[in-house]
Kinemage of the C-alpha trace (Angstrom):
@kinemage 1
@onewidth
@group {chain A} dominant
@subgroup {mainchain}
@vectorlist {calphas} color= white
{ca met a 1} P -165.730 -106.333 91.906
{ca asp a 2} L -163.296 -107.418 89.194
{ca phe a 3} L -161.148 -110.449 89.999
{ca ser a 4} L -158.389 -109.026 87.802
{ca gly a 5} L -157.713 -106.552 90.615
{ca lys a 6} L -159.247 -103.466 89.026
{ca lys a 7} L -161.448 -101.281 91.203
{ca asn a 8} L -165.022 -100.655 90.191
{ca ile a 9} L -167.671 -98.389 91.647
{ca ile a 10} L -170.466 -100.328 93.345
{ca pro a 11} L -173.665 -99.353 91.471
{ca asn a 12} L -176.884 -98.822 93.415
{ca asn a 13} L -175.483 -100.499 96.531
{ca lys a 14} L -174.888 -103.685 94.544
{ca ile a 15} L -171.763 -105.169 93.048
{ca asn a 16} L -170.675 -106.437 89.658
{ca leu a 17} L -168.877 -109.789 89.756
{ca ile a 18} L -166.629 -110.170 86.732
{ca gly a 19} L -163.645 -112.417 86.180
{ca thr a 20} L -162.229 -115.922 86.177
{ca ile a 21} L -161.999 -118.245 89.174
{ca asn a 22} L -159.829 -121.334 89.080
{ca glu a 23} L -162.028 -123.541 91.277
{ca val a 24} L -165.098 -123.248 93.502
{ca asn a 25} L -166.816 -125.898 95.610
{ca leu a 26} L -170.501 -125.076 96.016
{ca asp a 27} L -170.879 -127.543 98.890
{ca lys a 28} L -168.866 -125.195 101.102
{ca trp a 29} L -171.208 -122.341 100.172
{ca lys a 30} L -174.165 -124.482 101.204
{ca lys a 31} L -172.646 -124.804 104.671
{ca ile a 32} L -172.386 -121.033 104.867
{ca thr a 33} L -176.053 -120.561 104.041
{ca lys a 34} L -177.104 -123.058 106.683
{ca glu a 35} L -175.503 -120.823 109.305
{ca asp a 36} L -177.471 -117.812 108.097
{ca ser a 37} L -180.391 -118.908 105.954
{ca gln a 38} L -181.685 -115.341 105.723
{ca val a 39} L -178.831 -114.173 103.504
{ca asp a 40} L -179.782 -113.899 99.827
{ca tyr a 41} L -176.441 -113.402 98.126
{ca leu a 42} L -177.898 -112.741 94.688
{ca ser a 43} L -179.746 -109.702 96.002
{ca tyr a 44} L -176.364 -107.999 96.449
{ca ile a 45} L -175.274 -108.586 92.846
{ca asn a 46} L -176.017 -106.209 89.996
{ca lys a 47} L -174.241 -108.044 87.191
{ca leu a 48} L -172.592 -111.441 86.962
{ca asp a 49} L -170.029 -112.504 84.367
{ca leu a 50} L -167.882 -115.283 85.774
{ca lys a 51} L -165.838 -118.134 84.379
{ca phe a 52} L -164.845 -121.152 86.437
{ca asn a 53} L -162.092 -123.493 85.328
{ca lys a 54} L -163.554 -126.063 87.720
{ca phe a 55} L -166.940 -125.985 89.465
{ca val a 56} L -167.844 -128.668 92.015
{ca thr a 57} L -171.185 -129.468 93.652
{ca asp a 58} L -171.800 -132.767 95.405
{ca lys a 59} L -169.969 -135.248 93.155
{ca leu a 60} L -170.568 -133.251 89.999
{ca ile a 61} L -167.484 -131.699 88.443
{ca ile a 62} L -168.193 -129.135 85.729
{ca asp a 63} L -165.250 -127.791 83.749
{ca lys a 64} L -165.028 -124.530 81.827
{ca leu a 65} L -168.247 -123.170 83.276
{ca ser a 66} L -169.367 -119.652 82.395
{ca ile a 67} L -172.263 -117.867 84.104
{ca lys a 68} L -173.799 -114.577 83.024
{ca gly a 69} L -176.663 -112.820 84.742
{ca tyr a 70} L -178.170 -109.551 85.871
{ca thr a 71} L -180.653 -108.282 88.411
{ca thr a 72} L -184.063 -106.733 87.863
{ca leu a 73} L -186.501 -105.324 90.373
{ca asn a 74} L -187.842 -108.607 91.745
{ca gln a 75} L -185.520 -111.321 90.494
{ca phe a 76} L -182.080 -112.306 89.286
{ca asn a 77} L -181.833 -113.536 85.703
{ca phe a 78} L -179.297 -116.109 84.550
{ca asn a 79} L -179.308 -115.439 80.821
{ca ser a 80} L -176.430 -117.790 80.000
{ca ile a 81} L -174.961 -120.816 81.767
{ca leu a 82} L -172.582 -122.804 79.583
{ca ala a 83} L -170.129 -125.627 80.191
{ca ser a 84} L -168.198 -127.911 77.914
{ca asn a 85} L -165.515 -130.565 78.115
{ca lys a 86} L -164.852 -133.898 76.412
{ca phe a 87} L -167.546 -135.582 78.524
{ca leu a 88} L -170.296 -132.993 78.838
{ca lys a 89} L -172.070 -130.078 77.161
{ca leu a 90} L -174.412 -127.993 79.302
{ca asn a 91} L -176.645 -125.073 78.327
{ca ala a 92} L -179.015 -123.400 80.788
{ca thr a 93} L -181.015 -120.299 81.644
{ca gly a 94} L -182.966 -119.451 84.760
{ca thr a 95} L -184.482 -116.958 87.156
{ca val a 96} L -184.420 -116.612 90.922
{ca glu a 97} L -187.275 -114.556 92.305
{ca tyr a 98} L -186.254 -112.846 95.516
{ca asp a 99} L -187.921 -114.657 98.460
{ca asn a 100} L -190.002 -116.784 96.105
{ca ile a 101} L -189.333 -119.311 93.314
{ca ser a 102} L -186.196 -120.476 91.486
{ca ser a 103} L -186.736 -121.827 87.956
{ca phe a 104} L -184.234 -123.236 85.474
{ca lys a 105} L -184.274 -124.812 82.041
{ca phe a 106} L -181.201 -126.697 80.952
{ca ser a 107} L -180.012 -129.316 78.525
{ca val a 108} L -177.259 -131.835 79.152
{ca glu a 109} L -175.536 -133.782 76.397
{ca ser a 110} L -172.862 -136.446 76.586
{ca glu a 111} L -171.360 -138.418 73.735
{ca asn a 112} L -170.471 -141.194 76.182
{ca leu a 113} L -172.463 -141.356 79.413
{ca glu a 114} L -170.241 -144.089 80.818
{ca asn a 115} L -167.183 -141.844 80.625
{ca leu a 116} L -169.070 -138.931 82.178
{ca leu a 117} L -170.277 -140.984 85.153
{ca asn a 118} L -166.778 -142.376 85.616
{ca tyr a 119} L -165.419 -138.822 85.641
{ca trp a 120} L -167.897 -137.998 88.402
{ca ser a 121} L -166.882 -141.178 90.295
{ca phe a 122} L -170.426 -142.560 90.224
{ca asn a 123} L -170.954 -146.255 90.833
{ca his a 124} L -173.035 -147.231 87.824
{ca gly a 125} L -173.882 -150.014 85.396
{ca ile a 126} L -174.015 -148.060 82.132
{ca arg a 127} L -171.689 -148.844 79.247
{ca asp a 128} L -171.146 -146.390 76.400
{ca ala a 129} L -174.453 -144.609 75.490
{ca tyr a 130} L -175.051 -141.214 73.932
{ca met a 131} L -177.318 -139.118 76.160
{ca asn a 132} L -179.334 -135.925 75.769
{ca ser a 133} L -181.629 -134.702 78.543
{ca asn a 134} L -183.734 -131.568 78.914
{ca phe a 135} L -184.916 -130.307 82.301
{ca asp a 136} L -187.501 -127.686 83.231
{ca ile a 137} L -187.513 -127.525 87.025
{ca ser a 138} L -188.442 -125.158 89.833
{ca trp a 139} L -188.299 -125.041 93.610
{ca lys a 140} L -189.358 -122.666 96.330
{ca gly a 141} L -186.624 -120.420 97.662
{ca ser a 142} L -183.145 -119.353 96.609
{ca leu a 143} L -180.381 -121.225 94.808
{ca phe a 144} L -179.209 -122.734 98.073
{ca asp a 145} L -182.685 -124.035 98.897
{ca phe a 146} L -182.414 -126.555 96.061
{ca gly a 147} L -183.127 -130.109 97.163
{ca leu a 148} L -184.420 -133.303 95.569
{ca glu a 149} L -187.350 -133.309 97.960
{ca asn a 150} L -188.707 -129.915 96.882
{ca ile a 151} L -188.102 -129.654 93.132
{ca tyr a 152} L -190.927 -129.991 90.624
{ca gly a 153} L -191.103 -129.857 86.842
{ca lys a 154} L -190.413 -132.134 83.908
{ca leu a 155} L -187.614 -134.041 82.249
{ca thr a 156} L -187.170 -135.545 78.798
{ca thr a 157} L -184.305 -137.918 78.153
{ca thr a 158} L -182.903 -139.770 75.152
{ca met a 159} L -180.108 -142.328 75.144
{ca lys a 160} L -178.744 -144.359 72.254
{ca asn a 161} L -176.526 -147.380 71.722
{ca gly a 162} L -175.565 -148.403 75.222
{ca arg a 163} L -175.646 -151.271 77.639
{ca leu a 164} L -177.025 -151.730 81.156
{ca lys a 165} L -174.683 -154.054 82.999
{ca lys a 166} L -175.290 -155.338 86.513
{ca val a 167} L -177.654 -152.488 87.222
{ca gly a 168} L -177.978 -151.935 90.928
{ca asn a 169} L -177.003 -148.347 91.652
{ca arg a 170} L -179.262 -145.425 92.441
{ca ala a 171} L -178.415 -143.481 89.300
{ca thr a 172} L -180.101 -146.105 87.112
{ca arg a 173} L -182.543 -147.693 89.543
{ca ile a 174} L -184.308 -144.353 89.745
{ca phe a 175} L -185.807 -145.228 86.334
{ca gly a 176} L -186.935 -148.645 87.491
{ca leu a 177} L -183.928 -150.336 85.895
{ca phe a 178} L -182.907 -152.390 88.850
{ca asn a 179} L -181.037 -155.694 88.765
{ca ile a 180} L -181.260 -156.868 85.149
{ca asp a 181} L -180.301 -160.420 86.105
{ca leu a 182} L -183.208 -160.609 88.538
{ca leu a 183} L -185.573 -159.187 85.951
{ca ala a 184} L -184.508 -161.721 83.335
{ca lys a 185} L -184.949 -164.675 85.679
{ca arg a 186} L -188.318 -163.551 87.004
{ca leu a 187} L -189.669 -162.905 83.523
{ca ser a 188} L -188.144 -166.069 82.070
{ca leu a 189} L -186.522 -164.022 79.338
{ca asp a 190} L -183.654 -166.201 78.217
{ca phe a 191} L -181.534 -163.550 76.522
{ca asp a 192} L -177.808 -164.166 76.332
{ca asp a 193} L -177.046 -160.446 76.228
{ca val a 194} L -179.084 -159.920 79.388
{ca thr a 195} L -177.794 -162.783 81.479
{ca lys a 196} L -174.151 -162.599 80.419
{ca asn a 197} L -173.106 -159.123 79.369
{ca gly a 198} L -175.981 -156.883 80.350
{ca phe a 199} L -178.909 -155.443 78.450
{ca tyr a 200} L -177.977 -153.786 75.154
{ca phe a 201} L -180.264 -151.008 73.976
{ca ser a 202} L -180.470 -149.077 70.738
{ca ser a 203} L -182.733 -146.416 72.252
{ca phe a 204} L -183.875 -145.341 75.704
{ca asn a 205} L -186.491 -142.564 75.632
{ca gly a 206} L -188.936 -141.137 78.129
{ca asp a 207} L -190.814 -138.129 79.450
{ca phe a 208} L -190.959 -137.638 83.198
{ca arg a 209} L -192.806 -135.434 85.647
{ca ile a 210} L -191.059 -134.555 88.906
{ca glu a 211} L -192.987 -133.602 92.030
{ca asp a 212} L -192.828 -134.173 95.805
{ca gly a 213} L -189.882 -136.521 95.572
{ca asn a 214} L -191.470 -138.609 92.819
{ca ile a 215} L -190.577 -139.186 89.182
{ca phe a 216} L -193.618 -140.230 87.134
{ca thr a 217} L -193.628 -141.471 83.540
{ca thr a 218} L -196.159 -142.889 81.092
{ca asn a 219} L -193.798 -143.664 78.244
{ca leu a 220} L -190.325 -144.833 79.258
{ca leu a 221} L -189.515 -147.039 76.270
{ca ile a 222} L -186.322 -149.084 75.975
{ca lys a 223} L -185.534 -150.914 72.740
{ca gly a 224} L -182.900 -153.585 72.422
{ca pro a 225} L -182.014 -156.353 69.973
{ca ser a 226} L -183.619 -158.916 72.279
{ca ala a 227} L -186.424 -157.051 73.989
{ca glu a 228} L -188.507 -153.936 74.405
{ca leu a 229} L -189.652 -152.577 77.745
{ca leu a 230} L -192.393 -149.984 78.223
{ca thr a 231} L -192.563 -148.612 81.768
{ca val a 232} L -195.391 -146.625 83.351
{ca gly a 233} L -195.497 -145.466 86.945
{ca thr a 234} L -193.695 -143.725 89.760
{ca thr a 235} L -190.326 -143.940 91.441
{ca asn a 236} L -189.911 -142.133 94.762
{ca phe a 237} L -186.294 -141.008 95.011
{ca ile a 238} L -186.631 -139.819 98.607
{ca glu a 239} L -188.075 -143.025 100.073
{ca glu a 240} L -186.402 -145.069 97.283
{ca thr a 241} L -189.479 -147.073 96.334
{ca tyr a 242} L -191.204 -148.287 93.157
{ca asp a 243} L -194.821 -148.274 92.009
{ca met a 244} L -194.593 -149.212 88.344
{ca gln a 245} L -196.017 -151.445 85.657
{ca val a 246} L -194.034 -152.736 82.710
{ca ile a 247} L -194.902 -154.386 79.408
{ca ala a 248} L -192.028 -156.518 78.149
{ca ser a 249} L -191.666 -157.972 74.666
{ca pro a 250} L -188.886 -160.469 73.865
{ca glu a 251} L -188.665 -159.281 70.273
{ca phe a 252} L -189.173 -156.143 68.242
{ca gly a 253} L -192.697 -155.327 67.154
{ca glu a 254} L -194.859 -152.334 66.427
{ca thr a 255} L -196.934 -152.489 69.581
{ca leu a 256} L -194.755 -150.858 72.227
{ca pro a 257} L -193.592 -147.861 70.160
{ca ala a 258} L -197.183 -147.132 69.204
{ca ile a 259} L -198.387 -147.470 72.788
{ca ala a 260} L -195.847 -144.861 73.845
{ca leu a 261} L -196.848 -142.655 70.921
{ca leu a 262} L -200.557 -142.877 71.636
{ca gly a 263} L -199.855 -142.277 75.298
{ca gly a 264} L -198.247 -139.035 74.150
{ca pro a 265} L -196.862 -136.455 76.516
{ca ile a 266} L -197.474 -137.006 80.183
{ca thr a 267} L -200.217 -134.395 80.227
{ca ala a 268} L -202.189 -136.365 77.633
{ca ala a 269} L -201.956 -139.739 79.360
{ca ala a 270} L -205.527 -139.564 80.618
{ca thr a 271} L -206.823 -139.795 77.039
{ca phe a 272} L -205.304 -143.223 76.566
{ca ala a 273} L -207.860 -145.995 76.012
{ca ala a 274} L -207.548 -149.633 75.074
{ca glu a 275} L -210.159 -149.388 72.309
{ca lys a 276} L -207.960 -146.886 70.475
{ca leu a 277} L -205.156 -149.409 70.455
{ca ala a 278} L -207.442 -152.164 69.227
{ca lys a 279} L -208.623 -149.982 66.357
{ca ala a 280} L -205.065 -149.021 65.472
{ca phe a 281} L -203.616 -152.519 65.490
{ca gly a 282} L -206.446 -154.962 64.882
{ca arg a 283} L -206.364 -158.357 66.526
{ca asp a 284} L -203.261 -159.655 64.791
{ca ile a 285} L -201.162 -158.497 67.716
{ca asn a 286} L -202.465 -161.489 69.672
{ca asp a 287} L -199.627 -163.392 68.077
{ca leu a 288} L -197.034 -161.263 69.829
{ca ile a 289} L -195.668 -162.425 73.156
{ca lys a 290} L -196.083 -159.813 75.851
{ca ile a 291} L -195.411 -159.954 79.550
{ca lys a 292} L -196.980 -157.399 81.873
{ca tyr a 293} L -195.680 -157.146 85.399
{ca lys a 294} L -195.880 -154.856 88.406
{ca val a 295} L -192.881 -153.579 90.335
{ca thr a 296} L -193.212 -152.424 93.937
{ca gly a 297} L -191.005 -152.435 97.004
{ca thr a 298} L -187.749 -150.639 97.657
{ca trp a 299} L -184.760 -150.017 95.436
{ca asp a 300} L -182.754 -152.535 97.452
{ca asp a 301} L -185.528 -155.135 97.539
{ca pro a 302} L -187.843 -154.729 94.525
{ca lys a 303} L -190.920 -156.945 94.305
{ca ile a 304} L -191.827 -158.186 90.831
{ca lys a 305} L -195.250 -159.682 90.177
{ca ile a 306} L -196.172 -161.008 86.755
{ca ile a 307} L -199.678 -159.827 85.902
{ca asn a 308} L -200.034 -161.325 82.451
{ca lys a 309} L -197.818 -163.563 80.343
{ca lys a 310} L -198.156 -164.704 76.722
{ca ser a 311} L -201.556 -163.115 76.348
{ca asp a 312} L -203.188 -160.372 74.347
{ca ala a 313} L -201.056 -157.290 74.907
{ca leu a 314} L -204.164 -155.102 74.816
{ca asp a 315} L -205.948 -156.816 77.685
{ca asp a 316} L -206.428 -154.338 80.526
{ca val a 317} L -203.652 -152.121 79.192
{ca glu a 318} L -205.679 -149.064 80.129
{ca glu a 319} L -205.039 -149.986 83.765
{ca leu a 320} L -201.485 -148.769 83.299
{ca phe a 321} L -202.794 -145.220 83.235
{ca glu a 322} L -205.166 -145.376 86.186
């Protein structure tokens, strides 16, 4: 099938989809599949080479999207998924095994995350910020079986030079960055840039594991001119709850970056031990002010409990990885 109007022979009882479509809304396709969940549309396609001027799914608007793929015996291969506009660059590949598993790897880059979220009409508290994120996710079933509750995999994200202002929306609370004003008051961190204009950060980096509706991290590290925050724990984005611990430092030091480094990738978190930190830093870090606190409760009503304040940052730090 060629959307230019040319006739093509259907090869091997499957079709080739080639051409340019002005706009498609995937949400309407999802409604179709709910009526007949047994239909696997990809199984009828031999080759895919489509361009979309505008592609919409949920609130996400993706401009100038191109998708190329082809079928093999047991799966459909997406060998190129590209999109680019002034807000977003997307690059992805993936496979959909017939009646089995869908897997995709993709990278998302934005020179200004604030502008991108505004374009998608998200209610958010992010100002400016360069962002680059890499996903490696899978879920059981076809493309249309995708859902936050059944995806699993990993995510790495990097943000630079931004500001978290009046954080209270789900897009940012999912990382444990709930109401910054509440956090500042509860931790007695008297930072002008926190209490007045939001939390400025020079870097925001973390590795995450996604499974069963949970996002788990051992090394979410946020650096700002007034504070550093290292977050370890789980956020459940289905039940919208927290189970996290945070080490906060009201000034730059060498401790938090090294903790994240020694913690390493998520898969190596079990090797973390307090004695390794002590050997690496010596006891001079006792002079640094650290606040360790636990965050539980719901996204709308987080509970913050200070565990340790103005004490040795190494005390019981291994508990973060239990």
